[in-house]
PyMOL CGO cylinders between C-alpha atoms (Angstrom):
from pymol import cmd
from pymol.cgo import CYLINDER

trace = [
    CYLINDER, 182.84, -115.49, -148.39, 181.41, -114.63, -144.97, 0.3, 1, 1, 1, 1, 1, 1,
    CYLINDER, 181.41, -114.63, -144.97, 181.47, -111.75, -142.51, 0.3, 1, 1, 1, 1, 1, 1,
    CYLINDER, 181.47, -111.75, -142.51, 180.17, -110.73, -139.11, 0.3, 1, 1, 1, 1, 1, 1,
    CYLINDER, 180.17, -110.73, -139.11, 180.66, -108.15, -136.40, 0.3, 1, 1, 1, 1, 1, 1,
    CYLINDER, 180.66, -108.15, -136.40, 180.76, -107.90, -132.62, 0.3, 1, 1, 1, 1, 1, 1,
    CYLINDER, 180.76, -107.90, -132.62, 179.86, -104.78, -130.64, 0.3, 1, 1, 1, 1, 1, 1,
    CYLINDER, 179.86, -104.78, -130.64, 181.74, -104.85, -127.32, 0.3, 1, 1, 1, 1, 1, 1,
    CYLINDER, 181.74, -104.85, -127.32, 180.49, -103.01, -124.21, 0.3, 1, 1, 1, 1, 1, 1,
    CYLINDER, 180.49, -103.01, -124.21, 183.07, -100.29, -124.74, 0.3, 1, 1, 1, 1, 1, 1,
    CYLINDER, 183.07, -100.29, -124.74, 184.91, -99.18, -127.84, 0.3, 1, 1, 1, 1, 1, 1,
    CYLINDER, 184.91, -99.18, -127.84, 184.38, -99.71, -131.53, 0.3, 1, 1, 1, 1, 1, 1,
    CYLINDER, 184.38, -99.71, -131.53, 182.84, -102.71, -133.26, 0.3, 1, 1, 1, 1, 1, 1,
    CYLINDER, 182.84, -102.71, -133.26, 185.07, -105.59, -134.34, 0.3, 1, 1, 1, 1, 1, 1,
    CYLINDER, 185.07, -105.59, -134.34, 184.50, -106.97, -137.83, 0.3, 1, 1, 1, 1, 1, 1,
    CYLINDER, 184.50, -106.97, -137.83, 185.47, -110.51, -138.79, 0.3, 1, 1, 1, 1, 1, 1,
    CYLINDER, 185.47, -110.51, -138.79, 185.79, -111.51, -142.45, 0.3, 1, 1, 1, 1, 1, 1,
    CYLINDER, 185.79, -111.51, -142.45, 186.39, -115.01, -143.84, 0.3, 1, 1, 1, 1, 1, 1,
    CYLINDER, 186.39, -115.01, -143.84, 188.07, -114.73, -147.23, 0.3, 1, 1, 1, 1, 1, 1,
    CYLINDER, 188.07, -114.73, -147.23, 190.07, -116.70, -149.77, 0.3, 1, 1, 1, 1, 1, 1,
    CYLINDER, 190.07, -116.70, -149.77, 193.39, -115.77, -151.36, 0.3, 1, 1, 1, 1, 1, 1,
    CYLINDER, 193.39, -115.77, -151.36, 192.79, -115.60, -155.12, 0.3, 1, 1, 1, 1, 1, 1,
    CYLINDER, 192.79, -115.60, -155.12, 196.37, -116.71, -155.89, 0.3, 1, 1, 1, 1, 1, 1,
    CYLINDER, 196.37, -116.71, -155.89, 196.74, -119.68, -153.52, 0.3, 1, 1, 1, 1, 1, 1,
    CYLINDER, 196.74, -119.68, -153.52, 193.15, -120.61, -152.66, 0.3, 1, 1, 1, 1, 1, 1,
    CYLINDER, 193.15, -120.61, -152.66, 193.98, -120.58, -148.94, 0.3, 1, 1, 1, 1, 1, 1,
    CYLINDER, 193.98, -120.58, -148.94, 191.12, -119.53, -146.64, 0.3, 1, 1, 1, 1, 1, 1,
    CYLINDER, 191.12, -119.53, -146.64, 191.76, -117.17, -143.75, 0.3, 1, 1, 1, 1, 1, 1,
    CYLINDER, 191.76, -117.17, -143.75, 189.87, -115.09, -141.21, 0.3, 1, 1, 1, 1, 1, 1,
    CYLINDER, 189.87, -115.09, -141.21, 190.74, -111.43, -140.73, 0.3, 1, 1, 1, 1, 1, 1,
    CYLINDER, 190.74, -111.43, -140.73, 189.50, -109.25, -137.86, 0.3, 1, 1, 1, 1, 1, 1,
    CYLINDER, 189.50, -109.25, -137.86, 189.68, -105.47, -137.67, 0.3, 1, 1, 1, 1, 1, 1,
    CYLINDER, 189.68, -105.47, -137.67, 188.12, -102.62, -135.68, 0.3, 1, 1, 1, 1, 1, 1,
    CYLINDER, 188.12, -102.62, -135.68, 185.66, -100.10, -137.01, 0.3, 1, 1, 1, 1, 1, 1,
    CYLINDER, 185.66, -100.10, -137.01, 187.48, -97.01, -138.22, 0.3, 1, 1, 1, 1, 1, 1,
    CYLINDER, 187.48, -97.01, -138.22, 190.73, -98.91, -138.81, 0.3, 1, 1, 1, 1, 1, 1,
    CYLINDER, 190.73, -98.91, -138.81, 192.68, -98.54, -142.03, 0.3, 1, 1, 1, 1, 1, 1,
    CYLINDER, 192.68, -98.54, -142.03, 192.92, -101.33, -144.58, 0.3, 1, 1, 1, 1, 1, 1,
    CYLINDER, 192.92, -101.33, -144.58, 194.71, -101.78, -147.88, 0.3, 1, 1, 1, 1, 1, 1,
    CYLINDER, 194.71, -101.78, -147.88, 192.50, -101.62, -150.94, 0.3, 1, 1, 1, 1, 1, 1,
    CYLINDER, 192.50, -101.62, -150.94, 192.98, -103.59, -154.12, 0.3, 1, 1, 1, 1, 1, 1,
    CYLINDER, 192.98, -103.59, -154.12, 191.73, -102.65, -157.54, 0.3, 1, 1, 1, 1, 1, 1,
    CYLINDER, 191.73, -102.65, -157.54, 189.26, -105.02, -159.16, 0.3, 1, 1, 1, 1, 1, 1,
    CYLINDER, 189.26, -105.02, -159.16, 187.88, -104.70, -162.67, 0.3, 1, 1, 1, 1, 1, 1,
    CYLINDER, 187.88, -104.70, -162.67, 184.69, -106.20, -164.02, 0.3, 1, 1, 1, 1, 1, 1,
    CYLINDER, 184.69, -106.20, -164.02, 185.06, -107.53, -167.57, 0.3, 1, 1, 1, 1, 1, 1,
    CYLINDER, 185.06, -107.53, -167.57, 182.58, -109.39, -169.77, 0.3, 1, 1, 1, 1, 1, 1,
    CYLINDER, 182.58, -109.39, -169.77, 184.04, -112.83, -170.59, 0.3, 1, 1, 1, 1, 1, 1,
    CYLINDER, 184.04, -112.83, -170.59, 182.86, -115.98, -172.28, 0.3, 1, 1, 1, 1, 1, 1,
    CYLINDER, 182.86, -115.98, -172.28, 183.63, -119.47, -170.95, 0.3, 1, 1, 1, 1, 1, 1,
    CYLINDER, 183.63, -119.47, -170.95, 185.43, -121.60, -173.57, 0.3, 1, 1, 1, 1, 1, 1,
    CYLINDER, 185.43, -121.60, -173.57, 186.64, -124.84, -171.92, 0.3, 1, 1, 1, 1, 1, 1,
    CYLINDER, 186.64, -124.84, -171.92, 188.18, -126.37, -168.80, 0.3, 1, 1, 1, 1, 1, 1,
    CYLINDER, 188.18, -126.37, -168.80, 191.88, -127.21, -168.50, 0.3, 1, 1, 1, 1, 1, 1,
    CYLINDER, 191.88, -127.21, -168.50, 192.73, -129.12, -165.31, 0.3, 1, 1, 1, 1, 1, 1,
    CYLINDER, 192.73, -129.12, -165.31, 191.85, -126.91, -162.32, 0.3, 1, 1, 1, 1, 1, 1,
    CYLINDER, 191.85, -126.91, -162.32, 191.33, -123.87, -164.54, 0.3, 1, 1, 1, 1, 1, 1,
    CYLINDER, 191.33, -123.87, -164.54, 188.47, -122.44, -166.56, 0.3, 1, 1, 1, 1, 1, 1,
    CYLINDER, 188.47, -122.44, -166.56, 189.60, -120.84, -169.80, 0.3, 1, 1, 1, 1, 1, 1,
    CYLINDER, 189.60, -120.84, -169.80, 187.59, -117.72, -170.63, 0.3, 1, 1, 1, 1, 1, 1,
    CYLINDER, 187.59, -117.72, -170.63, 187.85, -115.18, -173.42, 0.3, 1, 1, 1, 1, 1, 1,
    CYLINDER, 187.85, -115.18, -173.42, 187.69, -111.40, -172.93, 0.3, 1, 1, 1, 1, 1, 1,
    CYLINDER, 187.69, -111.40, -172.93, 184.98, -110.30, -175.37, 0.3, 1, 1, 1, 1, 1, 1,
    CYLINDER, 184.98, -110.30, -175.37, 186.63, -106.93, -176.06, 0.3, 1, 1, 1, 1, 1, 1,
    CYLINDER, 186.63, -106.93, -176.06, 190.28, -107.90, -176.58, 0.3, 1, 1, 1, 1, 1, 1,
    CYLINDER, 190.28, -107.90, -176.58, 189.73, -111.61, -177.45, 0.3, 1, 1, 1, 1, 1, 1,
    CYLINDER, 189.73, -111.61, -177.45, 192.46, -112.47, -174.89, 0.3, 1, 1, 1, 1, 1, 1,
    CYLINDER, 192.46, -112.47, -174.89, 192.13, -115.90, -173.26, 0.3, 1, 1, 1, 1, 1, 1,
    CYLINDER, 192.13, -115.90, -173.26, 192.55, -116.07, -169.48, 0.3, 1, 1, 1, 1, 1, 1,
    CYLINDER, 192.55, -116.07, -169.48, 192.98, -119.07, -167.17, 0.3, 1, 1, 1, 1, 1, 1,
    CYLINDER, 192.98, -119.07, -167.17, 190.86, -118.63, -164.02, 0.3, 1, 1, 1, 1, 1, 1,
    CYLINDER, 190.86, -118.63, -164.02, 191.13, -121.05, -161.08, 0.3, 1, 1, 1, 1, 1, 1,
    CYLINDER, 191.13, -121.05, -161.08, 187.90, -123.00, -160.51, 0.3, 1, 1, 1, 1, 1, 1,
    CYLINDER, 187.90, -123.00, -160.51, 187.57, -122.04, -156.83, 0.3, 1, 1, 1, 1, 1, 1,
    CYLINDER, 187.57, -122.04, -156.83, 187.20, -118.37, -157.83, 0.3, 1, 1, 1, 1, 1, 1,
    CYLINDER, 187.20, -118.37, -157.83, 183.90, -119.23, -159.52, 0.3, 1, 1, 1, 1, 1, 1,
    CYLINDER, 183.90, -119.23, -159.52, 182.54, -121.31, -156.63, 0.3, 1, 1, 1, 1, 1, 1,
    CYLINDER, 182.54, -121.31, -156.63, 180.14, -123.87, -158.11, 0.3, 1, 1, 1, 1, 1, 1,
    CYLINDER, 180.14, -123.87, -158.11, 178.56, -121.54, -160.66, 0.3, 1, 1, 1, 1, 1, 1,
    CYLINDER, 178.56, -121.54, -160.66, 180.65, -123.12, -163.46, 0.3, 1, 1, 1, 1, 1, 1,
    CYLINDER, 180.65, -123.12, -163.46, 178.76, -126.45, -163.24, 0.3, 1, 1, 1, 1, 1, 1,
    CYLINDER, 178.76, -126.45, -163.24, 176.60, -126.08, -166.34, 0.3, 1, 1, 1, 1, 1, 1,
]
cmd.load_cgo(trace, "trace")
């Protein structure tokens, strides 16, 4: 969502990242130093087609497997308003 960094007089830069939990929708701010270790997550990019809305979810279809997935609206920001 947003990021920034601070370079102190001594030492390594401090990075600050504002992010949102994809499961709960909760926003948080995480800070870490340059050169620090972080956990990585795997993300895949898949072509999908929007089908319909269902409550707080957008129902999309995977164009390769034809599987329907429910995606929370906040994950798509406001780009779903069409």
